[in-house]
Structure formats: structure tokens, C-alpha cells
C-alpha positions in Angstrom: 23.1 -28.7 26.0 26.4 -27.7 27.5 27.2 -28.5 31.2 27.7 -24.8 31.8 24.0 -24.1 31.1 22.9 -27.0 33.3 25.0 -25.9 36.3 23.2 -24.6 39.4 24.8 -22.9 42.5 25.8 -25.2 45.3 23.7 -23.3 47.8 20.8 -21.0 47.1 21.4 -17.3 47.5 18.7 -15.2 49.2 17.9 -12.3 46.9 14.7 -10.3 46.5 13.4 -10.5 43.0 10.4 -8.5 41.7 8.3 -10.4 39.1 6.2 -8.1 36.9 3.4 -9.5 34.8 0.3 -8.3 32.9 -3.3 -9.6 32.9 -3.4 -9.7 29.1 -5.0 -13.2 28.9 -3.9 -15.7 31.5 -0.6 -16.9 30.2 1.5 -14.0 31.5 0.0 -14.3 34.9 0.3 -18.0 35.0 4.0 -17.9 34.1 4.7 -15.4 36.8 2.8 -17.5 39.4 4.7 -20.6 38.2 8.0 -18.8 38.6 7.1 -17.8 42.2 6.0 -21.4 43.0 9.3 -22.8 41.5 11.3 -20.5 43.6 9.4 -21.5 46.8 9.9 -25.2 45.9 13.6 -24.7 45.2 14.3 -22.6 48.3 15.2 -19.2 47.0 15.3 -16.4 46.0 12.4 -14.4 47.5 10.1 -13.5 44.6 7.4 -10.8 44.8 4.7 -10.8 42.2 3.2 -7.5 41.1 1.1 -6.2 38.2 3.4 -4.1 36.1 0.8 -3.0 33.5 -0.5 -0.4 35.8 2.9 1.4 35.7 2.0 2.6 32.2 -1.0 4.5 33.4 -4.7 3.7 33.3 -5.2 4.7 29.6 -2.2 2.8 28.3 -2.9 -0.2 30.4 -6.5 -0.3 29.2 -5.4 0.0 25.6 -2.8 -2.8 25.9 -5.2 -5.1 27.8 -8.6 -4.5 26.1 -7.2 -3.7 22.7 -5.7 -7.1 22.4 -8.8 -8.8 23.7 -11.1 -6.9 21.4 -8.9 -7.6 18.4 -8.8 -11.4 19.0 -12.4 -11.8 19.9 -14.2 -9.4 17.5 -11.8 -8.3 14.8 -9.0 -11.0 14.4 -8.3 -9.8 10.9 -6.8 -6.5 12.4 -4.2 -8.3 14.5 -2.1 -9.6 11.6 -1.9 -6.0 10.3 -0.6 -4.8 13.7 1.7 -7.8 13.9 3.2 -7.1 10.4 3.7 -3.5 11.4 5.9 -4.4 14.4 7.7 -7.3 12.7 8.5 -5.9 9.3 8.3 -2.1 9.3 11.8 -0.7 10.2 11.8 1.4 13.4 8.3 0.4 14.5 9.5 -1.8 17.4 12.1 0.8 18.5 9.5 3.5 18.4 7.1 1.4 20.5 9.8 0.5 23.0 10.6 4.2 23.3 7.0 5.1 23.9 6.6 2.4 26.6 9.8 3.6 28.3 8.5 7.2 28.4 5.1 6.1 29.8 6.3 3.8 32.5 9.9 4.7 33.5 8.9 6.8 36.6 6.3 4.4 38.0 8.5 1.3 37.3 11.5 2.9 39.1 9.3 3.8 42.0 7.9 0.3 42.3 11.3 -1.3 42.1 12.6 1.0 44.8 9.6 0.4 47.0 10.1 -3.4 46.8 13.9 -3.1 47.2 14.4 -5.5 44.4 17.8 -6.8 43.5 16.5 -8.5 40.3 13.6 -7.6 38.1 11.8 -10.3 36.1 9.3 -9.5 33.3 6.8 -11.9 31.8 5.2 -9.5 29.2 6.9 -8.0 26.1 5.7 -4.5 26.9 7.3 -4.6 30.3 10.4 -6.1 28.9 10.8 -3.3 26.4 10.3 -0.6 29.0 12.7 -2.2 31.5 15.3 -2.8 28.7 15.2 0.8 27.7 15.6 1.8 31.3 18.7 -0.4 31.7 20.3 1.0 28.5 19.6 4.6 29.4 21.0 4.3 32.9 17.6 4.6 34.6 17.8 1.2 36.3 20.9 -0.3 38.0 19.6 -3.7 39.0 19.8 -6.6 36.4 16.6 -7.4 34.4 15.5 -10.9 33.4 12.8 -11.6 30.8 10.8 -14.8 30.8 9.7 -16.0 27.3 6.9 -18.5 27.1 6.2 -18.4 23.3 8.0 -20.2 20.5 7.7 -17.2 18.2 8.2 -13.4 18.1 11.7 -13.5 19.5 12.2 -10.0 18.1 9.3 -8.7 20.2 10.0 -10.7 23.4 13.8 -10.0 23.4 15.5 -6.7 24.1 19.2 -5.7 24.0 18.9 -3.9 27.4 17.8 -7.1 29.2 20.6 -9.0 31.1 19.1 -12.5 30.7 16.3 -14.1 28.8 14.7 -17.4 30.0 13.6 -19.6 27.0 12.1 -23.1 27.1 13.9 -24.6 24.1 17.2 -24.5 22.3 15.5 -22.9 19.2 14.7 -19.9 21.4 18.2 -19.7 22.7 19.7 -19.3 19.2 17.0 -16.8 18.1 17.4 -14.6 21.2 21.2 -14.6 21.1 21.1 -13.3 17.5 19.5 -10.2 19.0 21.3 -9.8 22.3 24.6 -11.4 21.6 26.2 -14.5 23.3 25.2 -15.1 26.9 21.9 -13.2 26.6 19.6 -16.3 27.0 19.5 -19.6 28.9 17.3 -22.6 28.5 15.1 -23.3 31.6 12.4 -25.8 32.5 9.0 -24.5 31.2 7.6 -21.8 33.5 4.6 -23.9 34.6 3.4 -25.1 38.0 5.8 -27.6 39.6 3.1 -30.2 40.1 2.7 -30.6 36.3 6.1 -32.4 36.2 4.9 -35.0 38.7 3.2 -38.2 37.9 -0.4 -38.4 38.8 -3.2 -40.9 39.1 -5.4 -40.0 36.1 -8.4 -42.1 37.5 -8.3 -40.2 40.7 -8.3 -36.8 39.0 -11.2 -37.8 36.8 -13.2 -38.9 39.8 -12.5 -35.6 41.5 -13.6 -33.7 38.4 -16.7 -36.0 37.9 -15.5 -37.1 34.5 -16.2 -40.5 33.0 -13.5 -43.1 33.5 -14.1 -45.3 30.6 -14.4 -42.7 27.8 -11.4 -41.0 26.0 -11.3 -37.4 27.3 -10.7 -34.4 24.9 -10.1 -31.0 26.5 -10.7 -28.1 24.1 -9.2 -24.7 25.2 -9.2 -21.2 23.8 -7.0 -19.6 26.5 -8.1 -17.2 29.2 -10.2 -15.2 26.7 -11.8 -18.0 24.8 -10.3 -17.2 21.4 -10.4 -19.4 18.3 -12.8 -21.8 16.6 -13.8 -23.7 19.7 -17.2 -24.6 18.3 -15.5 -26.3 15.3 -13.1 -28.2 17.7 -16.1 -29.4 19.8 -17.9 -30.6 16.7 -14.9 -32.5 15.4 -14.3 -34.1 18.8 -18.0 -35.1 19.2 -17.9 -36.7 15.8 -16.0 -39.5 17.5 -18.5 -42.0 19.0 -16.9 -42.6 22.4 -15.1 -39.3 23.1 -16.1 -37.1 26.0 -15.4 -33.4 25.5 -14.7 -30.6 28.0 -14.6 -27.1 26.4 -13.0 -24.3 28.4 -14.2 -20.9 27.2 -12.2 -18.8 29.7 -13.8 -15.4 30.4 -15.7 -15.4 27.1 -19.2 -15.7 28.6 -20.9 -15.1 25.3 -19.2 -18.1 23.7 -19.9 -20.2 26.7 -23.6 -19.3 26.6 -23.8 -20.0 22.8 -22.1 -23.4 23.1 -24.2 -24.3 26.0 -27.4 -23.4 24.1 -26.4 -25.3 20.9 -25.2 -28.5 22.6 -27.8 -28.5 25.4 -28.9 -32.1 24.6 -25.4 -33.4 24.2 -24.5 -35.6 27.1 -20.8 -36.1 26.1 -20.0 -32.4 26.4 -19.3 -30.1 29.4 -18.9 -26.4 28.7 -16.9 -24.5 31.3 -15.9 -20.8 31.8 -12.9 -19.7 33.6 -11.7 -22.5 35.9 -8.9 -22.8 38.4 -8.6 -26.5 37.8 -7.2 -26.2 34.3 -4.0 -28.1 35.3 -6.0 -31.0 36.6 -8.0 -31.1 33.4 -4.8 -31.2 31.3 -3.4 -34.1 33.3 -6.7 -36.0 33.2 -7.1 -35.6 29.4 -6.1 -38.0 26.7 -5.7 -35.2 24.1 -5.7 -31.4 24.5 -6.9 -29.2 21.6 -5.7 -25.7 22.1 -5.9 -22.6 19.9 -3.7 -19.7 21.1 -0.5 -21.4 22.1 1.3 -19.8 25.1 1.4 -21.2 28.5 -1.4 -23.7 28.0 0.7 -25.4 25.4 3.7 -25.6 27.8 1.5 -27.0 30.5 0.2 -29.8 28.3 3.7 -30.6 27.1 5.0 -30.6 30.7 2.4 -33.0 32.0 2.9 -35.3 29.0 -0.5 -34.9 27.4 -0.5 -35.0 23.5 -1.2 -31.5 22.1 -3.2 -30.6 19.0 -3.3 -26.9 17.8 -6.5 -25.8 16.0 -8.8 -22.8 15.6 -6.5 -19.7 15.4 -4.1 -19.6 12.4 -2.9 -16.0 12.2 0.1 -13.8 13.1 2.3 -15.0 16.0 -0.1 -17.9 16.9 0.5 -19.5 13.5 4.3 -19.2 13.9 4.1 -20.5 17.4 2.1 -23.6 16.4 4.3 -24.4 13.4 7.4 -24.2 15.6 5.9 -26.6 18.0 5.0 -28.9 15.2 8.5 -28.8 13.7 10.0 -29.6 17.1 7.6 -32.6 17.5 5.8 -31.1 20.4 2.4 -30.7 18.9 0.2 -31.6 15.9 -1.2 -28.8 13.7 -4.7 -29.1 12.2 -6.2 -26.6 9.8 -9.7 -28.0 9.1 -12.4 -29.7 11.2 -12.1 -32.9 9.1 -8.3 -33.0 9.6 -8.9 -32.5 13.4 -11.4 -35.3 13.5 -9.0 -37.7 11.8 -6.1 -36.7 14.0 -8.2 -37.2 17.2 -9.5 -40.6 16.0 -5.9 -41.7 15.4 -4.6 -40.4 18.8 -7.5 -41.8 20.8 -6.9 -45.4 19.5 -5.4 -47.2 22.4 -2.7 -49.0 20.5 -1.6 -45.8 18.6 -1.8 -43.3 21.4 1.5 -41.3 21.1 3.8 -40.7 24.1 4.5 -37.0 24.8 8.0 -36.0 23.7 10.4 -35.6 26.6 11.7 -32.1 27.4 15.5 -31.5 27.1 17.5 -31.1 30.3 17.6 -27.5 31.3 18.4 -25.1 34.1 16.2 -24.1 37.0 14.9 -20.6 36.6 15.2 -19.7 40.3 18.9 -20.8 40.3 19.7 -18.5 37.4 17.9 -15.6 39.2 19.9 -16.2 42.4 23.2 -15.8 40.5 22.2 -13.2 37.9 24.7 -10.4 37.5 24.5 -7.3 35.2 25.6 -8.1 31.7 24.2 -5.1 29.7 26.5 -2.2 29.2 24.5 1.1 29.3 24.8 3.6 26.6 27.7 6.1 26.9 26.8 9.4 28.4 27.8 11.3 25.3 25.3 9.3 23.2 22.5 10.0 25.6 23.4 13.7 25.6 23.6 13.7 21.8 20.2 11.9 21.6 18.6 14.5 23.9 20.1 17.3 21.9 19.0 15.8 18.6 15.5 15.3 19.9 15.3 18.9 21.1 16.5 20.1 17.7 14.1 17.9 15.8 11.1 19.1 18.0 12.2 22.7 17.5 12.5 22.3 13.8 9.1 20.5 13.5 7.5 23.3 15.6 9.1 26.0 13.5 8.0 24.2 10.3 4.5 23.9 11.6 4.4 27.6 12.6 5.5 28.6 9.1 2.7 26.6 7.5 0.0 28.3 9.6 -1.3 31.8 9.6 -0.5 32.0 13.3 3.0 32.9 12.3 2.1 36.1 10.5 4.5 38.0 12.8 7.3 36.3 10.9 6.4 38.1 7.7 7.3 41.5 9.4 10.7 40.3 10.6 12.1 38.1 7.9 12.4 39.8 4.5 12.2 36.5 2.6 8.8 35.9 4.0 7.5 39.4 3.4 5.2 39.8 0.4 4.9 43.0 -1.7 1.6 44.9 -1.1 2.5 48.2 -2.7 4.3 49.5 -5.8 6.9 52.3 -5.9 5.5 55.8 -5.3 7.0 57.1 -8.6 5.2 54.5 -10.6 2.4 56.1 -12.7 0.2 53.1 -12.8 -2.7 52.2 -10.5 -1.8 48.8 -8.9 -4.9 46.8 -9.8 -4.9 43.1 -10.6 -7.8 41.0 -11.8 -7.7 37.4 -10.5 -9.7 35.1 -12.9 -10.2 31.4 -13.6 -8.8 29.8 -16.7 -12.2 29.6 -18.4 -12.6 33.4 -18.2 -9.2 34.3 -19.7 -10.2 34.7 -23.4 -13.3 36.9 -22.9 -11.5 38.8 -20.1 -8.6 39.6 -22.4 -10.9 41.0 -25.1 -12.7 43.1 -22.5 -9.5 44.5 -21.0 -7.9 45.2 -24.4 -11.0 47.1 -25.6 -11.8 49.1 -22.5 -8.8 49.3 -20.2 -5.7 48.8 -22.3 -3.0 46.4 -21.0 -3.6 45.0 -17.5 -2.1 42.3 -15.4 -4.3 39.2 -15.0 -3.6 36.6 -12.3 -4.3 33.1 -13.5 -5.7 30.5 -11.1 -4.2 27.3 -12.4 -2.3 26.3 -15.6 -3.8 28.1 -18.7 -3.8 26.5 -22.1 -1.4 27.5 -24.8 -3.9 29.2 -27.0 -5.2 31.5 -24.3 -1.7 32.5 -23.3 -0.7 33.3 -26.9 -3.9 35.3 -27.5 -3.4 37.4 -24.3 0.2 38.0 -25.0 -0.7 39.3 -28.5 -3.1 41.7 -26.8 -0.3 43.0 -24.6 -1.9 41.6 -21.4 0.6 40.4 -18.8 -0.2 37.1 -17.1 1.0 36.2 -13.7 0.6 32.9 -11.9 -1.4 32.5 -8.7 -0.4 30.5 -5.6 -3.7 29.6 -4.0 -3.0 28.6 -0.4 -5.6 26.0 0.4 -3.9 24.0 3.3 -0.5 23.3 4.6 -0.9 19.6 3.7 -0.6 20.2 0.0 2.5 22.4 -0.2 4.4 20.2 -2.6 1.3 19.9 -4.9 0.9 23.7 -4.8 4.6 24.2 -5.7 4.4 21.8 -8.6 1.3 23.5 -10.0 2.9 26.9 -9.6 6.1 25.7 -11.5 3.9 24.3 -14.3 2.0 27.5 -14.6 5.2 29.6 -14.7 6.6 27.4 -17.5 3.4 27.6 -19.5 3.5 31.4 -19.2 7.2 31.5 -20.3 8.3 33.0 -17.0 11.7 32.3 -15.5 13.1 34.8 -12.9 11.8 37.9 -11.2 8.1 37.5 -12.2 5.3 38.3 -9.9 3.3 35.6 -8.1 -0.1 36.5 -6.5 -0.4 34.7 -3.2 -4.1 34.4 -2.2 -6.4 32.2 -0.2 -7.9 31.8 3.3 -4.9 29.9 4.8 -2.0 32.0 3.6 1.1 31.3 5.7 4.7 32.5 5.5 5.7 29.3 3.8 3.6 30.1 0.8 5.8 33.2 0.2 8.9 30.9 0.3 7.2 28.6 -2.2 6.8 31.5 -4.6 10.5 32.5 -4.2 11.6 28.9 -4.7 10.3 28.9 -8.3 12.0 32.2 -9.1 9.0 34.5 -8.4 8.4 37.6 -6.3 5.4 37.1 -4.1 2.9 39.9 -3.8 -0.5 40.1 -2.1 -3.4 42.4 -2.3 -3.6 45.1 0.3 -7.3 45.2 -0.6 -9.2 42.2 -2.0 -12.6 42.6 -3.4 -14.7 39.6 -4.2 -16.9 40.2 -7.3 -19.2 37.3 -6.7 -22.8 38.2 -7.2 -22.2 41.5 -9.1 -24.9 44.1 -8.6 -25.5 47.0 -11.0 -22.5 48.6 -12.7 -23.1 51.8 -10.9 -23.3 50.2 -7.4 -20.2 48.2 -8.3 -18.3 51.3 -9.3 -19.3 53.0 -6.0 -18.0 49.9 -4.1 -14.7 49.9 -6.0 -14.3 53.6 -5.5 -15.0 53.4 -1.8 -12.8 50.4 -1.1 -9.9 51.4 -3.3 -9.6 55.2 -2.9 -7.1 55.0 0.0 -5.2 52.2 -1.6 -4.8 54.0 -4.9 -3.5 57.1 -3.2 -0.7 55.1 -1.4 -0.1 52.9 -4.5 -1.1 49.7 -2.7 -2.2 46.7 -4.7 -5.9 46.0 -5.2 -7.0 42.5 -6.3 -10.4 42.0 -8.0 -11.5 38.4 -7.7 -13.5 37.2 -10.6 -15.1 33.8 -10.4 -16.8 33.3 -13.8 -16.4 34.7 -17.3 -20.0 35.0 -18.4 -20.8 37.8 -20.8 -23.1 39.6 -18.3 -20.5 39.5 -15.6 -17.7 40.8 -17.9 -19.9 43.6 -19.3 -20.8 44.8 -15.8 -17.2 44.7 -14.8 -16.1 46.8 -17.8 -18.8 49.4 -17.2 -17.8 49.6 -13.5 -14.2 50.1 -14.4 -15.1 52.8 -16.8 -17.2 54.6 -14.3 -14.4 54.3 -11.8 -12.2 56.3 -14.1 -9.3 53.8 -14.2 -9.4 53.4 -18.0 -6.7 56.0 -18.7 -4.4 54.8 -15.9 -4.1 51.1 -16.9 -2.1 51.3 -20.0 0.9 49.3 -18.7 1.0 45.9 -17.1 1.4 45.9 -13.3 3.6 42.8 -13.2 5.6 41.5 -16.1 8.3 39.0 -16.9 11.8 40.3 -17.5 12.3 37.7 -20.3 10.6 37.1 -23.6 7.6 34.7 -23.3 7.6 31.9 -25.8 4.5 29.7 -26.1 4.7 26.6 -28.3 5.6 27.6 -31.8 4.2 31.1 -31.4 6.4 34.2 -31.7 7.8 35.7 -28.5 6.1 38.7 -27.1 8.2 41.0 -25.0 6.1 42.4 -22.1 6.7 45.7 -20.6 9.1 46.0 -17.6 7.4 47.2 -14.5 9.1 46.6 -11.2 7.3 45.7 -8.0 8.9 47.8 -5.4 9.9 46.5 -1.9 7.7 47.6 1.0 10.7 49.4 2.4 9.9 52.5 0.3 8.5 55.6 2.0 4.9 55.0 0.7 4.9 51.2 0.8 3.0 49.3 3.3 4.7 46.2 4.8 2.9 43.0 5.6 -0.3 41.6 4.1 -2.4 44.5 5.5 -4.9 42.0 6.8 -7.1 44.7 8.3 -8.0 46.1 4.9 -8.6 42.7 3.2 -12.2 41.7 2.9 
């Protein structure tokens, strides 16, 4: 390590530093308390410790705290998924940092101003991300320092907006500077209580803790929340004849009760919950078996007790433990048998390993006393451009959402491209009636219309087969595709289906497209135009489900369509099945209605010849759908008259 990084100021400078931590486990709180204690022992600066998690609000603080605890205790398989999301999905970390910044910027700024802090120190990645974003976006003028206690997840712990990162090893120095640039990190003594670096009389500690003097002592720890396979670690340690085991379950009372019940008759085991004498246990132990890494690992290394990691092998814990093993600071065990063999070897008096010494490093309080701003905030033009781009994106998203919902029906009356045709030209001699039918009813419906009503437009729901299309074209029945608006989430699927149907029908440009459904929105009319069609909708829609007698049906049709026929508005008859009985009643009703003589030309037709497979082309009649701008046309979908 260079002399520049070891150098400390000649005299301590008195500055007020605000240390922000989070009660997510015990490690972040312990490192904050240790930093305050080191500053008091060194003689400056003045450090004030506060809970920064509450600055994100009650709901966010609860999710960050309890979500992590529930994941590790009850569903550890979900944590690697979340970890992979933030580590490997591009933009996930930036989005998370932006969200934390938006949640906590005002409360964090108010807390910093209240404490009159000249330096802000963070011991939790969420706080680091929020403070770093505040520094880069000119929301915070004082320098920010981040304390990193892990040997993994440098991408999550580090932030470009933080002026200085405190790491406990050279490996962290190189990793952080790859993110922040040169000078963004310094190696410091581990952020643990100062007394852990002092030599202690182990016999005296064991006497105070009422532990046996003559037996090897194994301390098993699962962190503040009691995470990991502590039961397996206890079993492996008890398999050694002379070993005495102390298991610390933290605040996991269920685990403590279960272990106490299972090993009730075991005299060589003591099961503890959360204890304030953890440091004394670590110094009194011969070996420490720990699961979750973090500050407990640093405390064991600082006091010179050999460390074995076991019981939690996933996500960042796995990387942390493997890094410690690669540096010679810990031994990693994957199975209970491997753990038992490792403990047996370590507890042999002649082979007990000495703890590896820590490299010389700076004092964290000294670096805080001389910390100056290093981060250059973003230029004002970039911040203004980002705000403008955000406003435009939100406005575009809102407009797109409005166009996909029927709440924006007002747009159809103001934008011609979104306006469907609901009436034909007043000079047209035909009655604008369209039968909407499923694919299974095309063949019998074509024979019926050809025999009773002449040529008529039929709207096809879906993609018809080639044989039906050729047969209906030969009977001079014009087919038009249907765009059935089911939901705004399937717009691309609806467009592809509409394009396939148009190709199957041999339609290219200027053909009619019936837009129907319960969730019709302006965007569906744009979809119809995007494939070359002219969207039209029924001014009156009559559902023929559950047909009654032909006479009653004719009366219904006459009553519902009389006004529409006078103003040449489009009437859509919705047919849901092609059974012979249904078609016979429909034919009789149409005959009674007196529309037989007026339906001799198709309502909507293609302007090009339709070719189906190897069949001959059939040229359909040309009948133009007029714009609603004519004197007798009715603009808009006429929702009041639709059933």
C-alpha cells in the first residue's frame, strides 16, 4: 500500500459528520457504531449516528427491512433472483437508485440540514445510492462517504456520486475504482469496535461468560437475524468429542426455540438469542462458524479468531465467502461432513492456524476529517434535458394509454384519422347492412344470402379458409375483415391477425374494416388504417343471439333500423352460429323486413381483384364508403344507438 494512503493529518480537525445507517440486520448498525467509537478514540471528528432508513418513508423502510428478512428466513430461493436482477439486468440498478433518490431526497436533505453536517457517511447501499444521486443532481453540497463492509457486490455498494468509499482490503479498492475512477476509494482498518484489535485474556473472558476453560470453544453465528443452516453447524461441531458450542440465533426466536428443544439434553451446547456480548464471544472462541458474512466476519478477523463460513451459499453471501477464502481470511465449507473435518483439524492444538494479519491501512476518522468534495455534479443543461425528456416520455405514455382506452372517444370527433365511418353517402341506393359472422358460418350464410338477398357484405371474424373465400366470391358476396377490439394489451396480435385476414381475402388498399368489440378505442381505427383499410363501425348493432320467431325478429329489426336506414347509417347484424335453424329464421326475418330488393350490391368491396390460391380472380363491385362529413352522415361511433 502506498504511503499516500497511509498518511493521516498531523492534527485532528473538528468537523461534524452525520453517520446514516439502517437496521437491516445488525451489520450496518454495528459498522456505524464502530465508526463513531473509532472517531471518539482517535479524537475527531464529531460523529452523529442516525437511522437513515426512515427518510424513505414508512412503507419503503418496511419493505427494505422486512422484505430482506423474510426472504432470507422463509424464502431464500427468491433472493438470488432479485440479486441477479440488480447485478445482471442493464438499467436495474440505475432505476433502483433513481427511485430511492425520489423517495428520500427531501427527508435526507432536511436531516442533513438539521444536524448541520459537514460530511455525510452511509453504511447501507440504499442510502449510498440516494445520497450519490443527490450529489450528482446538485441536491447536496457537502461531501458523501460510503462505508463498505462486504467483500462482494461492489457495483451495488459503490456509486459515482459518492466522494469517497471506505473499503477493508485492496481487492475492494481496485473494484470500487473501476466504478468511480481513481481516488474514489481508500483502504481503512475494518469498521469494528476498537477493543477487538486489543489483546485480551481469553481465560478471563470465558470466566465472565461462564464458559468451560478446558474445552475447545466453537461459536456458531447466523447474524442478527439467525440466517443459514445453524442446526447443521451445531451438529457438525457437537460431533467432536471435546468441543463446547455456543449458537447465537440473533432475533430469530423460532430457531432458538427449535434448537433449544432438540438439544435440550446436550450439556456441551448453549443456545443464545440476540446478545450484546458478541464481541466477547468472538474473542473467547477458538473457531467461529458464521453463515452470512458481513461485519461478524470482520470482527472475527480483527480479533484474530479463525473463521469458517458455512450454512448460506447463495447470491452475495457466496461471493463474499469465496473472496474471503481466496484472500486467506476464511475457510469455506459446503457440507456438514466437510465442516466437521475442518473443525477437527483447526481444534487440534498443534495445528491450530494463526489468524492472517491485516494489511496496514488508514484510519477512517482521519479520512473523514480531511475529506473534500471530489464528485463533479452533472451539468445544468443535462439536468434540464433529462427533466424535459422525462416530461415528454410521460406525456407520450399518457397519450398512448388514452388512445388505447375508450375514455378517449372525444379524440375520434377531433382527429380525422381516428374517425370511423358510420354512414354511407346519401346518393347511394343501397341499404347499409352488414352481417358479422364467425368463420364456421360463412359457407351456409353465403348460400342463404345468395338465394334470398342477392350480394351482401359479410364481415368475417378471424381468418377464413381458402375454400370458403373462393365460394363466397363466386357467389358475388363481398367479404370484409373484422378487427375485434378485445383489450389494449393485444394490439400487435390484433394487427397481425387483421393483416393475415386481409391477405387471405385478397385485399390491398381502400377496403373496409369493421371495428367492433366492447373495448373499442381510437387506436383500433389507426390499426385498421395501418394495414390499408378504411375503418367503419355500426351506428346500430343488433346481437342475434337467442333468435326468437322470424316475425318477432323482423319486428325488432324494423324498429331498431328504421331511422338508421332513412339516414343511410350502417347497421351491423351480429351472428354467432351458423346452424340451419338460425340461418332459416334470419332469412325469413330479412324477407319480412323487405330488404331483399335493396341488397343487390355489396356494401363494402375491394378496389382490386381478389385472387385466392389458384382460383380465378373475381372482381367485386365498387361501392365507396363515404366520409361522415356528408350532409346526411353521422360522425363518431354513435354510441347512444349501439346496443
